C-alpha positions as MATLAB code, in Angstrom:
seq = 'MSGSSLETTWLRLRLQSCNLTYGKPLIFAHTAYVSQKRKIIAFMNPIIAPSILASDFANLQREITMINESQADWIHVDVMDGVFVPNISFGMPVIKAVKKHAKKPLDVHLMIMQPERYIEAFREVGADILSVHIEASTHLHRTIQQIKANGMKAGVAINPHTPVSLLQDVIADIDLVCMMSVNPGFGGQKFIENTYRKVAELKQLIVERKSSALIEIDGGVNQDNARPLLEAGAHVLVAGNFVFSAPNPKEVIQRLRDIRKTDLA';
ca = [
      15.057   -1.504    4.236;
      17.042    1.948    4.682;
      15.187    5.610    4.020;
      17.170    5.947    0.951;
      16.298    2.298   -0.808;
      12.279    3.487    0.340;
      12.874    6.556   -1.714;
      14.494    4.787   -4.567;
      11.667    2.411   -4.732;
       9.373    5.449   -4.715;
      11.003    7.263   -7.201;
      11.378    4.487   -9.781;
       7.120    3.757   -9.305;
       6.441    6.983   -9.769;
       8.538    7.380  -13.296;
       6.728    4.220  -14.307;
       3.114    5.868  -13.663;
       4.336    8.599  -15.656;
       5.846    6.525  -18.524;
       9.219    7.620  -17.824;
      12.256    5.301  -16.797;
      15.514    6.315  -15.151;
      18.748    3.881  -15.093;
      20.047    0.811  -17.306;
      18.940   -1.938  -17.087;
      15.510   -0.883  -16.142;
      14.503   -2.480  -12.885;
      10.601   -1.943  -12.213;
       9.794   -1.876  -16.118;
      10.098   -3.202  -19.334;
       9.715   -0.431  -22.233;
       9.229   -0.736  -25.809;
       9.070    2.072  -28.283;
       6.178    2.112  -30.724;
       7.618    4.458  -33.554;
       4.631    4.630  -35.671;
       2.746    6.027  -32.954;
       5.517    7.798  -30.696;
       4.567    6.325  -27.496;
       6.074    4.670  -24.728;
       4.297    1.371  -23.487;
       5.590    0.532  -19.736;
       4.677   -3.270  -18.451;
       4.474   -2.594  -14.678;
       4.763   -4.791  -11.788;
       2.572   -3.679   -9.143;
       4.047   -3.635   -5.377;
       2.825   -6.541   -3.129;
       2.401   -5.936    0.702;
       1.095   -9.123    2.304;
      -1.038   -8.684    5.386;
       0.182  -10.329    8.400;
      -2.917   -9.779   10.010;
      -3.534  -13.315    8.265;
      -0.369  -14.673    9.155;
       0.072  -17.564   12.061;
       0.813  -14.929   14.865;
       1.927  -18.264   16.932;
       5.253  -18.473   14.154;
       5.158  -14.879   13.853;
       8.922  -14.915   12.849;
       8.671  -17.573   10.576;
       6.034  -15.374    8.617;
       8.171  -12.538    8.483;
      11.027  -14.781    7.195;
       8.970  -16.272    4.220;
       8.082  -12.613    3.242;
      11.671  -11.633    3.455;
      12.800  -14.501    1.031;
       9.691  -13.989   -1.572;
       9.035  -11.401   -3.945;
       6.960   -9.472   -1.788;
       7.976   -5.456   -1.924;
       6.183   -4.415    1.788;
       4.901   -5.840    4.855;
       1.561   -4.533    5.859;
       0.913   -4.091    8.989;
      -2.798   -3.296   10.337;
      -3.251   -1.639   14.075;
      -6.758   -1.554   15.552;
      -7.597   -0.555   18.598;
     -11.134   -1.950   19.388;
     -12.747    1.463   18.871;
     -12.485    2.788   15.443;
     -12.982   -0.730   14.124;
     -14.547   -3.805   15.981;
     -11.101   -5.526   16.401;
      -8.016   -5.314   18.436;
      -4.177   -6.519   16.594;
      -1.094   -5.314   16.944;
       0.541   -3.295   19.555;
       3.904   -1.178   19.443;
       6.057   -4.466   20.968;
       4.945   -6.664   18.429;
       5.495   -4.182   15.457;
       9.104   -3.585   17.438;
       9.356   -7.265   17.159;
       8.477   -7.646   13.574;
      10.522   -4.692   12.829;
      13.618   -6.685   14.200;
      13.391   -9.470   11.573;
      11.928   -7.782    8.666;
      13.917   -6.810    5.571;
      11.198   -5.336    3.560;
       9.663   -1.530    4.492;
       6.909   -1.744    7.269;
       3.578   -0.134    5.630;
       1.771    0.002    8.933;
      -2.364    1.228    8.462;
      -3.790    2.482   11.553;
      -7.348    1.936   12.413;
      -7.299    3.850   15.686;
      -9.008    6.885   16.817;
      -6.643    9.868   17.525;
      -3.912    8.614   15.138;
      -1.638   11.931   15.887;
      -0.950   10.841   19.383;
       1.133    7.986   18.682;
       3.234    9.214   15.515;
       6.434    9.505   16.902;
       5.885    5.870   19.020;
       5.165    4.133   15.390;
       8.510    5.794   13.955;
      10.181    4.452   16.964;
       9.437    0.970   16.304;
      10.229    1.053   12.873;
       6.914    2.324   10.599;
       8.852    3.186    7.291;
       4.925    4.263    5.980;
       2.354    5.406    8.071;
      -1.363    5.704    6.997;
      -4.211    7.100    9.073;
      -7.941    7.101    8.407;
      -9.304   10.363    7.516;
     -12.358    9.315    9.022;
     -10.526    9.035   12.356;
      -8.357   12.134   11.841;
      -9.683   15.595   13.152;
      -6.961   17.542   11.943;
      -5.340   15.634    8.848;
      -3.424   17.778    7.209;
      -1.555   18.564   10.537;
      -1.173   14.651   11.095;
       0.090   14.256    7.370;
       2.571   16.742    8.170;
       3.601   15.199   11.478;
       4.048   12.021    9.848;
       6.229   13.518    7.349;
       8.055   15.553   10.026;
       9.125   12.346   11.591;
      10.912   10.717    8.556;
       7.910    8.572    7.352;
       5.815    8.137    4.319;
       2.488    9.460    4.892;
      -0.631    7.690    3.740;
      -4.204    8.564    4.398;
      -6.974    5.544    4.317;
     -10.736    6.094    3.302;
     -13.154    3.498    4.049;
     -15.818    2.025    1.502;
     -18.617    4.331    1.912;
     -15.906    7.622    2.023;
     -16.362    9.800   -1.136;
     -12.623   10.018   -2.943;
     -13.838   14.059   -3.412;
     -13.112   14.228    0.093;
      -9.056   13.721   -0.064;
      -8.932   16.772   -2.814;
      -7.771   19.098   -0.381;
      -4.695   16.663    0.862;
      -3.964   14.672   -2.043;
      -1.051   16.510   -3.301;
       0.486   16.452    0.501;
       0.336   12.430    0.726;
       2.495   10.099   -0.394;
      -0.115    7.174   -0.356;
      -3.565    6.545   -0.474;
      -4.905    3.308    1.420;
      -8.330    2.567   -0.350;
     -10.210    0.004    1.629;
     -12.157   -2.420   -0.775;
     -13.876   -4.317    2.396;
     -15.426   -2.788    5.779;
     -12.147   -2.665    7.887;
     -11.832   -4.720   10.904;
     -11.550   -8.216    9.989;
      -9.847  -10.205    7.495;
     -11.391  -12.539    4.755;
     -13.952  -10.425    4.153;
     -15.455  -10.234    0.288;
     -14.136   -7.693   -2.067;
     -16.559   -4.587   -2.616;
     -16.966   -4.424   -6.600;
     -17.624   -0.577   -6.155;
     -13.817   -0.283   -5.312;
     -13.117   -0.225   -9.271;
     -15.009    3.000   -9.898;
     -13.319    4.486   -6.753;
      -9.903    3.544   -7.716;
     -10.533    5.251  -11.144;
     -12.069    8.288   -9.551;
      -9.035    8.730   -7.390;
      -6.570    8.146  -10.026;
      -8.305   11.042  -11.784;
      -8.085   13.064   -8.957;
      -4.352   12.264   -8.660;
      -3.376   13.368  -12.277;
      -5.697   16.384  -11.915;
      -3.863   17.935   -8.561;
      -0.282   16.708  -10.091;
      -0.204   14.733   -6.795;
       2.493   11.812   -6.379;
       0.367    9.719   -4.423;
       0.384    5.863   -4.772;
      -3.143    3.898   -4.781;
      -3.065    1.114   -2.245;
      -5.999   -1.356   -2.151;
      -6.670   -2.961    1.047;
      -9.466   -5.925    1.554;
     -10.324   -8.831   -0.587;
      -7.275   -8.876   -3.378;
      -6.885  -12.227   -5.089;
      -6.005  -13.365   -8.617;
      -9.127  -12.520   -9.922;
      -9.289   -8.688   -9.228;
      -6.005   -7.674   -9.071;
      -5.383   -7.043  -12.767;
      -8.724   -4.914  -12.941;
      -7.771   -3.005  -10.148;
      -4.293   -2.463  -11.577;
      -5.933   -1.280  -14.876;
      -8.038    1.081  -13.362;
      -4.983    2.619  -11.473;
      -3.820    0.615   -8.428;
      -0.091    0.596   -7.715;
      -0.215   -1.534   -4.502;
      -1.968   -4.650   -3.797;
      -2.392   -5.635   -0.145;
      -3.166   -9.439    0.197;
      -3.965  -11.243    3.468;
      -5.712  -14.215    3.583;
      -5.110  -15.062   -0.155;
      -1.354  -15.249    0.605;
      -1.409  -16.831    3.644;
      -4.160  -19.583    3.581;
      -2.298  -20.677    0.229;
      -0.242  -24.276    0.470;
       2.838  -21.884   -1.307;
       2.522  -18.243   -0.097;
       5.651  -17.556   -1.845;
       4.081  -18.599   -5.342;
       0.842  -16.822   -4.491;
       2.897  -13.684   -4.112;
       5.180  -14.438   -7.243;
       1.670  -14.971   -9.445;
       0.257  -11.588   -7.794;
       3.717   -9.408   -8.849;
       3.861  -11.078  -12.297;
       0.722   -9.113  -13.239;
       1.491   -6.453  -15.485;
      -0.175   -3.453  -16.590;
       0.217   -1.793  -19.578;
      -0.007    2.151  -19.939;
       0.062    4.289  -22.786;
       1.904    7.666  -22.717;
];
């Protein structure tokens, strides 16, 4: 996806979150005016980002083609170094190969130490959105600016034990918060219920600081918790095993995307 297309997607989603719309017909939200309350009700589809960590690595091109043909919005790529998390996943050559076939933006999540050393390299292999962990970045503000200077959307990821309040000094500078709803390092883990509370707290912080950051949930997302997560304030759902272990992954993606969130202005 081109930079302009990604910007358009971001703008539309932010307008939705503010219960505003532009353009006719409306693409990402259906609105109805309630005259007696003089409020707008917006029915919003979430962004769905299948995580290829759970895909069939022996048939990765086939898996990317499936995502391209589905109603998914992004492709989520988890990069692990075996130091910050106890697992090793993708390197630059794999991401470059994925980019060659991808028709959706690459949402790259760095679970690595000293991520600032590799910002330019990830831009060169095709990352559109780049998230670094607050726990792994000593000079976080500098790293965020470095990501933006390289033409990517800047995200910050937080682990389940990390307080949302630690984001208060950077929340206005970032485009995305990747909230881990499992402990990072492995797919297929059980969803942590405390995530709902943290999402609501993060949403409040975003409103208070007038931030445009989107809330992404990564870990254990499925049909049962997707709606409560959206109602709490999430915008982006990362789904790995739930998608790729299904007999029909496209159908699962469609079901997740069809879950609609209702907000009152």
